[in-house]
C-alpha positions in Angstrom: -6.5 35.3 -7.5 -7.5 35.3 -3.8 -3.9 35.1 -2.6 -2.8 38.0 -4.8 -5.8 40.1 -3.6 -4.8 39.2 0.0 -1.3 40.4 -0.7 -2.8 43.7 -2.1 -1.5 42.9 -5.6 -4.8 41.8 -7.3 -4.8 40.7 -10.9 -8.1 42.4 -11.9 -8.0 41.3 -15.5 -7.6 37.7 -14.6 -10.3 37.9 -12.0 -12.8 39.4 -14.5 -11.9 36.6 -16.9 -12.7 34.0 -14.3 -15.9 35.9 -13.4 -17.2 35.3 -17.0 -16.6 31.5 -16.8 -19.7 29.4 -16.6 -18.1 26.2 -15.3 -16.5 27.5 -12.1 -16.6 24.9 -9.3 -18.5 25.8 -6.1 -15.4 26.2 -4.1 -13.8 28.4 -6.8 -16.9 30.6 -7.0 -16.8 31.3 -3.2 -13.1 31.9 -3.2 -13.3 34.3 -6.2 -16.0 36.2 -4.3 -13.6 36.6 -1.4 -11.0 38.0 -3.8 -13.5 40.6 -5.1 -14.4 41.5 -1.5 -10.7 42.1 -0.7 -10.4 44.4 -3.7 -13.3 46.6 -2.5 -16.0 45.2 -4.8 -18.6 43.7 -2.3 -21.4 44.0 -4.8 -19.6 41.7 -7.3 -18.8 39.3 -4.4 -22.4 39.2 -3.3 -23.6 38.6 -6.9 -21.2 35.6 -7.2 -22.5 33.8 -4.1 -26.2 34.6 -4.6 -27.9 31.3 -5.2 -24.7 29.4 -4.6 -25.1 26.4 -2.3 -22.8 25.1 0.4 -23.2 21.4 -0.3 -19.9 19.7 -1.5 -19.7 16.2 -2.9 -17.6 13.6 -1.1 -14.0 13.5 -2.4 -10.4 13.4 -1.1 -7.1 14.4 -2.9 -3.8 12.9 -2.1 -1.9 15.6 -4.0 -2.7 18.8 -5.9 -4.5 21.1 -3.5 -4.9 18.2 -1.0 -8.6 19.0 -0.9 -11.5 17.2 0.7 -15.2 17.7 1.2 -14.7 19.0 4.7 -11.8 21.3 3.6 -14.0 22.9 0.9 -16.9 23.4 3.3 -14.5 25.2 5.7 -13.2 27.4 2.9 -16.8 28.4 2.0 -17.5 29.2 5.7 -14.5 31.4 5.8 -15.9 33.5 2.9 -19.3 33.6 4.5 -17.7 35.0 7.6 -16.0 37.7 5.4 -19.4 38.5 3.9 -21.0 38.7 7.4 -23.5 35.9 6.5 -23.7 34.7 10.1 -27.3 33.4 10.1 -26.9 31.5 6.8 -23.5 30.1 7.9 -24.8 28.6 11.2 -25.8 25.2 9.7 -22.6 24.9 7.8 -20.5 25.8 10.9 -22.4 23.1 12.9 -21.8 20.6 10.0 -18.0 21.3 10.0 -17.8 21.0 13.8 -19.6 17.7 13.6 -17.2 16.6 10.8 -14.2 17.3 12.9 -15.6 15.2 15.7 -16.5 12.3 13.3 -13.1 12.2 11.6 -10.5 10.1 13.5 -7.8 11.7 11.4 -7.6 15.0 9.4 -5.0 16.1 6.9 -3.1 19.3 7.8 -4.9 21.0 4.9 -8.4 20.1 6.2 -7.6 20.7 9.9 -6.1 24.1 9.3 -9.1 25.4 7.2 -11.6 23.9 9.7 -10.0 25.6 12.6 -9.4 28.9 10.7 -13.1 29.2 9.6 -14.6 28.0 12.9 -12.4 30.3 15.0 -13.5 33.2 12.8 -17.1 32.3 13.0 -17.4 31.7 16.7 -14.7 34.3 17.6 -16.7 37.2 16.2 -19.8 36.5 18.2 -20.8 38.6 21.2 -20.6 35.6 23.5 -17.2 34.6 22.3 -14.5 33.4 24.6 -14.5 30.7 27.3 -15.5 30.9 31.0 -15.5 27.4 32.5 -14.3 25.2 35.3 -13.2 21.6 35.4 -12.4 19.0 37.9 -10.4 15.7 37.6 -11.2 12.9 40.1 -12.9 15.6 42.3 -9.4 16.6 43.4 -7.7 18.6 40.7 -9.7 21.8 40.1 -9.0 24.7 37.7 -10.8 27.5 35.9 -10.5 28.6 32.3 -11.0 32.2 31.3 -10.0 33.4 27.9 -11.3 35.6 25.1 -10.1 33.0 22.6 -12.6 30.5 21.1 -10.3 27.5 21.8 -8.5 26.4 25.0 -6.2 23.3 25.2 -5.5 21.7 28.6 -3.0 18.9 29.1 -4.1 16.2 31.6 -1.9 13.5 33.2 -3.2 10.0 32.2 -2.9 7.0 34.5 -2.8 3.8 32.4 -5.1 1.2 33.6 -7.1 3.5 35.9 -10.4 5.2 35.0 -10.6 8.9 35.8 -13.6 11.2 36.2 -13.5 14.5 34.3 -16.2 17.1 34.8 -16.5 20.4 32.8 -18.8 23.2 33.9 -19.8 26.0 31.5 -19.9 29.2 33.5 -20.3 31.5 30.4 -23.1 32.6 28.2 -22.0 30.8 25.0 -22.2 27.1 24.1 -19.1 25.0 24.8 -17.9 21.9 23.1 -15.6 19.6 25.1 -13.4 17.2 23.4 -11.0 14.6 24.9 -8.1 13.6 22.7 -5.9 10.6 23.8 -2.8 9.6 21.9 -0.1 7.1 22.5 2.4 4.6 21.0 1.9 0.9 20.6 3.1 -1.2 23.6 6.6 -2.6 23.3 5.3 -6.1 22.5 2.8 -5.0 19.9 3.0 -7.4 17.0 0.0 -6.3 15.0 0.0 -6.0 11.2 -2.2 -4.1 8.8 -2.9 -3.9 5.0 -5.5 -1.3 4.0 -5.5 -0.5 0.3 -1.9 -1.8 -0.1 0.2 -4.9 0.4 3.6 -4.8 1.9 6.3 -7.4 2.6 9.7 -7.1 4.2 12.7 -9.4 3.8 16.4 -9.3 4.5 19.1 -10.6 2.2 22.9 -10.8 1.9 24.6 -8.5 -0.5 24.4 -11.5 -3.0 20.7 -11.6 -2.7 20.5 -14.7 -0.5 17.8 -14.8 2.2 19.0 -13.8 5.7 17.6 -14.2 9.2 17.9 -10.7 10.7 17.1 -11.8 14.3 20.5 -13.3 14.9 23.5 -11.6 13.2 27.2 -11.6 13.8 29.1 -8.3 14.2 30.4 -6.9 10.9 27.7 -8.5 8.8 26.5 -6.2 5.9 23.1 -7.0 4.5 20.0 -5.4 2.8 16.6 -4.6 4.2 14.2 -5.0 1.3 10.6 -3.7 1.4 8.1 -4.3 -1.4 4.9 -2.2 -1.5 2.1 -2.9 -3.9 -1.0 -0.8 -4.7 -4.0 -3.1 -4.8 -5.7 -0.8 -7.3 -8.9 -0.5 -5.2 -8.7 3.2 -4.8 -6.7 4.3 -7.9 -3.3 5.9 -8.0 -1.6 6.8 -4.7 0.3 10.1 -4.3 2.6 11.1 -1.5 3.2 7.8 0.3 5.7 7.6 3.2 7.6 4.4 4.0 9.1 4.6 7.5 11.8 2.1 8.5 13.3 2.5 12.0 16.1 0.1 12.6 17.5 -1.5 15.9 20.2 0.4 17.7 22.7 -2.3 17.0 22.5 -1.8 13.2 24.1 1.0 11.3 22.7 2.5 8.2 25.0 2.9 5.2 24.0 6.0 3.2 24.6 4.9 -0.4 24.9 8.5 -1.5 27.9 9.0 0.8 29.5 5.5 1.0 29.5 5.0 -2.8 27.9 1.6 -2.4 24.9 2.4 -4.5 25.7 -0.6 -6.7 24.0 -2.9 -4.1 20.8 -0.9 -4.5 20.7 -0.6 -8.3 17.5 -2.7 -8.6 15.6 -0.5 -6.1 12.6 1.4 -7.5 12.6 5.2 -8.0 11.4 7.4 -5.3 10.6 11.1 -4.9 12.9 11.7 -1.9 14.7 9.6 0.7 15.5 11.0 4.1 18.4 9.0 5.6 19.0 9.6 9.3 21.1 7.9 12.1 18.4 5.4 13.1 15.8 5.5 10.3 15.1 5.9 6.6 12.0 7.6 5.4 11.2 7.1 1.7 8.6 9.3 -0.1 7.1 8.0 -3.4 4.0 7.8 -5.6 2.4 4.4 -6.5 0.1 4.0 -9.5 -2.8 1.5 -9.3 -1.7 -2.2 -9.4 2.0 -1.3 -9.5 4.5 -2.4 -6.9 7.8 -0.8 -5.9 10.8 -2.3 -4.0 13.2 -0.3 -1.8 16.5 -1.4 -0.3 18.6 -0.1 2.5 22.2 -1.2 3.1 22.8 -2.1 6.8 25.7 -3.4 9.0 25.3 -5.3 12.3 27.7 -3.2 14.3 27.1 -3.3 18.1 26.8 -6.4 20.2 23.6 -6.9 22.2 19.9 -7.4 22.1 17.8 -4.7 20.5 14.2 -3.9 19.7 13.3 -3.8 16.0 10.2 -1.5 15.5 7.5 -2.1 12.9 7.9 -1.1 9.3 5.1 1.3 8.3 3.8 2.8 5.1 0.9 5.1 4.6 -0.5 7.9 2.5 0.5 11.2 4.0 -2.9 12.8 3.3 -5.2 9.8 3.9 -4.4 7.6 6.8 -7.0 5.0 5.7 -4.4 3.8 3.1 -1.7 2.1 5.1 0.3 -1.1 5.8 2.3 -2.3 8.7 4.7 -5.2 9.2 5.4 -6.0 12.9 8.9 -5.9 14.3 10.5 -7.9 17.2 13.8 -8.5 18.9 17.2 -8.9 17.2 20.5 -10.0 18.5 24.0 -9.0 17.4 26.6 -11.5 18.6 30.4 -11.1 18.9 
């Protein structure tokens, strides 16, 4: 109803029907109020949210609306901004800001609504915008002046060396500085992980016999077999992604093109499989206590020594559910 109202094609009858329901969730109640506000009925919107709280119970969805506690709070803040409830919204805005800082990982759904609502809240204030200066190691100096509520600056890291970053607020509003560091595992990383799921990787000949993948002869065709099991601790899993990146000396045989699907007939069903030149990404759901096996047909093609990356699987909308099997070095001999 909100989306239709936003598109200036409101379904007034359906909105009125929802208005009469007694079991509307808190998030739906606030979102319906926004729909009425967009259709020029602020008094109905105000009546809907009068007495409505802003406290949302802890939850996370791996599918459906991909909702979470933090996402719903951000949606409520967005409506409070529309209703000009700045004073009442202040504690909620601080709560959301703190939630972003606490979370090491946010789904795209949660991150987008948090940024949307906070930008709207802080951007409409009289002291909006940023006026600041920063120095790095007392040498690099720069100033930041923008009317926008967020500014992103890229810094050059120096691995193994500590650096001194100083930020000076020269404006009237309060600033929040956040340092985000990202990277990739070192080449020799051999760590493994199993969080909420079990995963095993093995390599076999086309006849199903065990195969040592670290030393292969050119022209050898074989299967990479990955088994993923839901331990059942957190219920059914939706939208899992299994990422297999293969060494440069191996070629992937796309069974949909090569017609060699017979070798993969025992593989489990998946939602979608993205087959590229150097990797295969398999998307699937996994009910509680159920395991699935996926196979990829490969050929040792190019002679040399190559790096085999880790095999990884994780929930696309909850990175606390994951598993990783370390890689290593492989050799393809003449």
